[in-house]
C-alpha positions in Angstrom: 39.6 26.1 267.4 40.7 22.5 268.2 41.2 21.8 271.9 40.6 25.4 273.1 43.7 27.3 271.9 46.6 27.1 269.5 48.6 25.1 272.0 45.7 22.5 272.1 45.6 22.6 275.9 42.2 21.0 276.0 40.4 23.1 278.6 37.8 25.8 278.7 37.6 29.0 280.8 33.7 28.7 280.8 32.0 27.9 284.1 30.2 24.5 284.2 27.3 23.4 286.4 27.8 21.1 289.4 25.3 18.7 288.0 23.8 18.0 284.6 20.9 16.2 283.0 21.1 13.8 280.0 19.2 15.5 277.2 19.4 12.6 274.7 21.3 9.4 273.8 22.1 8.3 270.2 22.9 4.9 268.8 25.8 4.9 266.3 27.2 2.1 264.2 30.8 2.8 265.2 33.1 2.6 268.3 33.4 6.3 269.4 37.1 7.0 269.7 37.0 10.7 270.8 35.0 13.3 272.5 32.1 15.1 270.7 32.5 18.5 269.1 29.6 21.1 269.3 29.3 23.8 266.8 26.3 25.9 265.6 23.6 23.8 267.4 25.0 20.6 266.1 26.9 17.8 267.8 29.6 15.9 265.8 31.1 12.6 266.8 33.3 10.2 264.9 34.8 6.8 265.4 35.9 3.4 264.0 33.7 0.8 262.4 36.3 -1.6 261.0 40.1 -1.7 261.2 40.5 1.4 258.9 37.0 2.6 258.2 34.9 4.9 260.3 32.0 7.3 260.3 31.2 10.9 261.3 27.7 11.8 262.6 26.0 15.1 263.0 23.1 15.4 265.5 20.8 18.2 266.5 22.2 19.4 269.8 18.8 19.9 271.4 16.8 16.8 270.2 19.5 14.3 269.3 18.0 13.8 265.9 20.6 12.5 263.4 21.1 15.2 260.7 23.6 13.3 258.6 26.3 10.5 258.6 29.5 10.4 256.5 31.5 7.2 256.0 35.1 8.1 256.6 38.4 6.6 255.6 40.5 6.4 257.7 38.6 6.1 260.9 38.6 9.1 263.3 40.5 8.9 266.6 40.6 12.6 267.4 37.6 15.0 267.9 36.1 16.3 264.7 36.8 20.0 264.2 33.8 21.6 262.5 33.7 25.2 261.3 31.8 27.3 258.8 32.1 25.7 255.3 34.6 23.1 256.4 34.9 19.9 258.4 38.4 18.8 259.6 39.8 16.1 261.8 42.3 18.0 264.0 45.5 16.4 264.9 
């Protein structure tokens, strides 16, 4: 579900730790325009490369290894919304 609930309130009821550790950092060839989405042990992030072109990346959530990259048109300004069998840009 995009942004937590049908009203897209953008919060989670899950408890978060007080401190965190960086597990990995990835270099991407685009300007990241939104937060990342996590689904099924993968991290998805999208952004803008040129005025109207962008890219979506999929990374292994544990290692940061790039799984795939998709050149997107138009560029993504909202978080990717992955789910089984589909990949949408919510908003």
